[in-house]
N, C-alpha and C positions, 0 to 999 in steps of 0.2 A: 298876542293871542290870535290863533288862526281865525279865518272868517267862518261862519256856519256853512256846513254843506249838507246837501241831501244824501245821505249815506247810500239810500236804497236806489240810486243811480249813478251813473259813471262818476267817479272822482279819483283825484290824483293828491299826491302829498307833496308840500312845499318843504322839503327836509331842510331843518335849520342846523347849523353847525355849531358845536361846542367842543371845547378841548378834550382830547379823550383822557378818561381816568383810567384806562387800562394799560398794560405794559405793552411794548412792541411785538411781543409774541402772542398777542391776542389770537385766539383760534377763529379761522374763517368758519363763518356759520353755515348751518344747513337749513337756514330758515325757509327758503323757497321750496325745498324738497318736502318740508315738514307741512306746509300749506297744501301741497298737492296732495299729500296722503290724507290731510283732514278732509279736503273736498271730495276725495274718493269715498271716504267714509260717509259724507253727507249725502252723496249720490246714492250710496248703498240704502240708506235708512230713509231716503226720499224726503229729507229735510232741506229747507230752502237757507236756513241760517243756522250758525252756532252762537249762542249766548253764554259768556262765561265771567264770573267774577273771582275766579281762582287765581290769585297771583302767579302761582308757579306755571299753570298752563298758560297764562298770558305771556309770561318770560319765554316759556318754550316756543311759542308760535311767533311772537314779535320782536323778543329781545328785550322789552321793557322791563325795568326792574325797580319800578317806584312802588310806593306803598298803598297807592289809591289808583284803581282802574277797572274798568269793565269793557269786555271786547265783544264784537260782533263780526263775525265771518260769513261772508256769502259763499253759497256753492259755486257761484259763477266765478271764473278766473278774471273777468273784466271789471270786477267790482273789489276795490282794495278793503283789506280789513279796516274797520273802524275802532278806534281806541278811545273811550271817554275817560278823561282824567280832569285834573284840576290844574290851575294856572302854575303851580310849583313845577309841574313835570312836562309842559308842552315842548320846551327845548329839549330836555333830556330824552323824551320818548322819541321824538324825531331823529335825534342822533343815534339812538340805540337801535331803532328799526332800520335804519340805513346800514348800521355796522351789521346787523343780522342778515342784510341782504334782500329786503323786502320792501315794496312800496306799501304806504299805509297812510290812512287819514287820521288825524289826531284833532281832537276838539274837547270843548267843556260841555257841549249840548249832551244831555243824558240820553241813555239808550231806552230806559223805562220810565214809567211815572206819566203823569197827565201830558206832559209835553215832550215825552220821550219819542225817538225815531220809530220804534216799534209801535207804540200806542197810536200815533198820529197817522201811520200808513194804514190805509183802508184795505189793501190785499190781503186776502187770507194766507197767512205763511206758515209752514211747519218750523218750529224752533227747535233745534237740538240742545239738550243742556246736560251737564254733568251733575246728577242728582246728589252724588256723594259729597259734593263739595259746595252746592249752590246756597248761598244765604238765603235764610227764610224769608226776609223782606223782599228781596228780588224774585223769589218764587212766588209769592202772592201777587206781586206786580205783574208777573207773567202770566199767571192764571187770570187775572183781571183783565189783562188784554183781549183775551178770548181766543189767542192763537194757541193751536195744538202744540203739546210738547212731546218730545221723544227723548228718552234717556240714554245716552250713549257713554256713561261713566266706564263700564267695562271696556269698551273699544278704546277710549282715550287712555286708560291705564295700560292696556297692552301696547298700544302705540309707544307711550313713553317708557315702558319696561324694556324695548328693545332701543338700545343706545346706538346713536350713528357715530361718525367717526369723530366729530368735533367733541360730543358729549364725552366719548371715551378718553380722549386726549385731556379733556379738562379734569376727569375724575382721577385719571392716572397721575397728572401733576399734583393735584391736591393731595393724592396719597403719599407721593414722594416728599413733598413739602413736609407733611405731617411726620413722615418717618425722621426727616433731619431734625425737625424742631423738637421731637420727643427726646432724641438721643442728646441733644444739646441741653435741654430741660433736666435730664436725670443727672447730669455733671453737678448740679445744685444740691443733690441730696447730701453731700458731704458737710453742707453747710447747716445741716438740721432745720430746714424751713418749715413754715406751717404748709397746710394743705393749700391755703389760699395764695400763699407766696408762690408755690410751685405751679399753681395754674396761671398765676401771672407770667412766670417765666415763660411758660408754654406759649401763652397767647402772643408775647412779645416776639419769640422765635418764629412763630408762624408767618408774622408778617416781615420779619428780617429775612426769611427763606423765600418769600415770593408770593405768598398767599394774601388775599384780602381780608382774612380774619379766620376765626375758628368756625366750623360748621354747626356747633352746638354747644351749650355751656360745658366746659371740660368737667369731667368727673373724677375727683383724686379723692381716694379714701385710704386711711391707714388703720392698722390695729384692729380692734373689733367691728369698727365702721365697715370694713371690707365685706361685711355680711350683707350690707344694705345695695342691692343691684343699682340704684342710681342715686347714691350718696352725694351731697353737695359738699364743696370743700368747706372746711372750717378753718378755725385759728389753732386748731390742734397740730402741735410740733411733731415733726417726723424724725424720730429718733430710733436708731437700730438697737435691739432687732425688732423688726415689725413687719406683718405682712402689707402688701400694698396693691391696690386696683386703680389703673388709670384708664378711662375712656376718653378717647380724644379724636380730634378730626380737623381738618382745614378745610377752606373754601376757595375755589378758584373759578373765576367766571360764573359765578352763582352756583357752581356744583361741589358736592360735599365729598368727603372721605370719611371713613368710620372704622376704627380700629380699638382694641383694649389689651392691654398688657397687666398681668398679674404677677407678682414676683415677691420674694421674701428679702427685705432689706436686712441683710445680716445672715447668719448661719440657720437655715431652715430646719425645723423639727420634722421628725418621721412622718407624722400624720400630715403635715403640709406638703411634703414631697410625694407621698402618696397620692393625695387628692390633685395634686397638680398633673402627675402622671395620667390618672383616670381623666381629667378634663381634656389633656391634650390627645389621648387616644380616641375619645369621643368625638372630639373635633374632626380628627382624620377620618372617622366613620362617616361623618356627614359630609365632608368635603368630597370623599369619594363618591358619593351619589349625584354630585352637581355637574352632570353632564347630560347631553342629550339623549333621550331615550328613556330618562326618568323624569319625575316630576318633583316640584319642590317639596312635597309632602315626604318624599323618600328621604330627603336630608333630614327632616325632622324625626323620621321613624328611625333612620340608622343610629341617629345620636341618642336618642332614648333608649333604643333598644341595648345599646352598650351601657349607658347607666343603669338601666334596669338589671340587666345581668350582675351589676356589680353593687346591687342594692342601694342605689343612691338616687335614683331618678326623682324621689320626692323633693330633693333639695335643688332641683332646677326649677326656677321660679317664673321662667318667661318663654317665650317662642326661641327656636335655634337660630333663626335668620329672617333677613328682609331685604328689599330692594334699597338701592341707594342712588340719588341722582340729583336733582333739583331739591329735593326734600330728604332729610336725613333717614326717614322711614317712609319708604314708599313702596307700592306694588312691585313684586309679589312678596307675601309673606308665608314662610314655612309652616306656620301653624294656623293660617287662617282655614276657614271652612271652605273656601275657594282654592282648589288645586290648581296649578298651572304648569304646563309643560315646560322643562327647562330646554332653552335654546340659545344658539350663539348670540353674543353681545348683550349679554344681561349682566348688570353689577349687584351682586347679593353677597350678603355677609353671611358668615357661620360663626357662632358665637355662643357655645354652650357655657354654662356656668354652674357652679355648685355654692351654696350659701347656708352657713351654720350659724343660726342666730346668736348674737353675742359671742361668737369666737372668731371666725374668719370666712371669707369667700375668695373665690377664684372665679374669674372669667377669661376666656381667651377668644379674641375676636380678629379675624381678617376679612377684606373686602376681596372678592373674587370676580374676575371677569370670565364669562363663561365662554367656551369656543366650540368648535365642533367636536374636540376631544376632551382633554384634561383641562380644568379651568386655571387660569392664571392669577396668582395673588398679587394683588395691587399694593398691598400694605405688607413691608418688610422689616420693620424696625425690630431690634433685638434687644435693646436695652444693655449696651455694651457697659461693662464694669459693675454690673449688678447681678447679685446671684438671684437665678430665677428657679431655683429649686432642683 
């Protein structure tokens, strides 16, 4: 355990070394640059510190990937970020911060509470927080400390929505791995597996192809269960002819990929083929709007306009797209009340679907990297050897 430090004065980190769990091609992080951007934000809102208990934001800023932590970042570059965690993670956090390219103080001394760093410091400080993710207990303790709070949730979301080179590389690799894994997984359809068995094969191939695991529990549905947008795989055996929906993703360096494939295992009937064509065209209409000069609401509108023109919009049961990064669903959301300008270096899905209860459903989803012009599809699997309608 490291010795207690007074965070609100100058401190340094004695980085501990552990054996790397990552592969040799682990991406060089942009950690220092992210801290600069954060401190510029704190300067803008005239906050002295950022407090966060959001594990994904802590990962983004420090590289730490444990399950317990809270973070304090000073506006002043001379003061290292302070991570409070427990004894399980002291060694891990030090290594991951070093790998992330930043100096950090790590200890078990709490930030909040009667003996916390903030509470026991008499100076009046303005504290920036992300109100969209702040734990209620921590919020109440911050209020009890008497320190003024400023909500920077929108600015933090915007910061994370614009991916840097390291993030783009990780998401691209996750997408490539998922594409390879799903192609290998579909080869097992000839054995008439259950949905759960097929999900197990995908999770195996994801790791074999170089990811650390899946980015969310794999959705596999067959038959009439395809009308359930988030169907959990069951012991139902997959036997042709049958419709299928597979929603899948991989995780690399903590970053997610996300895509969905729908197809008919066997000879598709005419109504399935027609629905597949409508969803394909609706998706293309949405993707065409995913470029600078538009907003994410334009993607939602274009997709829905196409479905409405074909009198099937009522069967779209969810928003058309969302951001992807350290979280599988993150800002921006195409159906959110908050509209967001499309700008380069965002990673956003486009995923229209039509769901006919007790009959079948079709969803087609790809993950796109926005550019100064046409977006680039990061997910490109096709399901070789399977009839897609």
